[in-house]
C-alpha positions in Angstrom: -13.3 -1.2 28.8 -9.6 -0.3 28.4 -8.7 -4.1 28.3 -11.3 -4.6 25.6 -9.8 -1.7 23.6 -6.3 -3.1 24.0 -7.6 -6.5 22.8 -9.3 -5.0 19.8 -6.2 -3.1 18.9 -4.0 -6.2 19.3 -6.4 -8.1 17.0 -6.1 -5.4 14.4 -2.4 -5.3 14.8 -2.2 -9.1 14.3 -4.4 -8.9 11.3 -2.0 -6.4 9.7 1.1 -8.4 10.7 -0.3 -11.6 9.1 -1.2 -9.8 5.9 2.3 -8.2 5.8 4.0 -11.6 6.3 1.9 -13.1 3.5 2.8 -10.3 1.1 6.5 -10.4 2.0 6.6 -14.1 1.5 4.9 -13.6 -1.9 7.5 -11.0 -2.9 10.3 -13.3 -1.9 8.8 -16.1 -3.9 8.4 -13.8 -6.9 12.0 -12.6 -6.6 13.2 -16.2 -6.4 11.2 -17.1 -9.5 12.6 -14.1 -11.3 16.2 -15.2 -10.4 15.6 -18.7 -11.7 13.8 -17.4 -14.8 16.9 -15.4 -15.6 18.9 -18.6 -15.9 16.5 -20.0 -18.5 17.2 -19.4 -22.2 13.8 -20.3 -23.7 13.5 -17.1 -25.9 10.0 -15.6 -26.1 8.6 -18.0 -23.5 11.3 -16.7 -21.1 10.4 -13.0 -21.8 6.6 -13.7 -21.2 7.4 -15.5 -17.9 9.6 -12.6 -16.7 6.9 -10.0 -17.7 4.2 -12.0 -15.7 6.5 -12.1 -12.7 7.2 -8.4 -12.9 3.5 -7.7 -13.0 3.0 -9.9 -9.9 5.8 -8.1 -8.2 4.2 -4.7 -8.9 0.8 -6.0 -7.6 2.5 -7.3 -4.4 4.3 -3.9 -4.0 0.9 -2.1 -4.2 -0.5 -4.5 -1.6 2.6 -3.8 0.6 1.9 -0.1 0.4 -1.7 -0.7 1.5 -0.6 -2.6 4.5 1.9 0.1 5.4 -1.0 2.6 5.3 -2.9 0.3 7.7 0.1 0.3 10.0 0.1 4.1 9.9 -3.5 4.3 10.9 -3.0 1.9 13.8 0.0 4.0 15.0 -2.3 7.0 15.4 -4.6 5.1 17.9 -4.0 5.7 21.6 -5.7 2.8 23.3 -5.4 4.5 26.7 -7.4 7.6 25.9 -11.1 8.1 25.6 -13.3 10.8 24.3 -17.0 11.8 24.4 -16.8 12.4 20.7 -16.3 9.5 18.3 -12.9 9.5 16.7 -10.2 7.0 15.6 -9.8 4.4 18.3 -13.3 4.8 19.8 -15.4 1.8 20.7 -19.0 2.7 19.9 -22.0 0.9 21.3 -25.1 1.5 19.2 -28.7 0.2 19.1 -27.7 -2.2 16.3 -24.2 -3.3 17.2 -20.7 -2.5 18.6 -18.0 -0.9 16.5 -14.3 -0.2 16.8 -13.2 2.7 14.7 -9.8 1.7 13.4 -9.1 -0.3 10.3 -11.5 -2.6 8.3 -11.0 -6.0 9.8 -14.6 -7.1 10.2 -16.1 -9.1 13.0 -14.1 -9.5 16.2 -15.3 -11.4 19.3 -13.8 -10.2 22.6 -15.1 -11.7 25.9 -18.3 -12.9 24.3 -19.1 -9.5 22.8 -19.1 -8.9 19.1 -17.4 -5.8 17.6 -17.0 -4.7 14.0 -13.6 -3.1 13.3 -14.3 -0.5 10.7 -12.2 2.2 9.1 -13.0 5.9 9.2 -13.4 6.0 5.4 -16.1 3.4 5.3 -19.7 4.5 4.8 -20.7 3.8 8.5 -17.3 5.0 9.7 -18.0 8.4 8.1 -21.4 8.6 9.7 -20.0 7.8 13.2 -17.1 10.2 13.2 -17.8 13.2 15.4 -21.0 11.9 16.9 -21.7 11.8 20.6 -23.8 9.6 23.0 -27.5 10.0 22.1 -27.0 11.0 18.5 -29.0 9.3 15.8 -28.2 8.5 12.2 -29.7 6.4 9.4 -27.7 3.6 7.8 -29.1 1.0 5.3 -32.7 2.0 6.2 -32.1 1.5 9.9 -32.3 4.3 12.5 -29.3 3.9 14.8 -28.7 5.5 18.2 -25.3 5.9 19.8 -25.6 4.4 23.3 -22.1 4.6 24.6 -18.5 5.6 23.5 -15.3 4.3 25.1 
């Protein structure tokens, strides 16, 4: 199961890296547009264009901060440790599906098994935290049993 945990972690890390690369490219493009917009002398149209680019840059900056938070969460995960209590980095097998408590990435298929990478602040993540094998909880009208924790 350690290999699976490493593969899940690597998938999450790749997800964050790709998102970071996209945002950094966007920021670079906005910066380049701002520089070329500065050379223009079209009056009001020029100012409107600059304002729009500034807003885009602020939005990209906020997205960059979100990605950095995801990186911080991943940095807290030790893929080589396990616990009998569900915590950040746990793989949880339940009666309805398998979860990897890390960051919200969604469905991941590893070695023909499906896992859902979820964050601790999601509704189901909050319900899973602190539970142990054999515990039950209700989610979306389903009674779910925790069958195994890795």
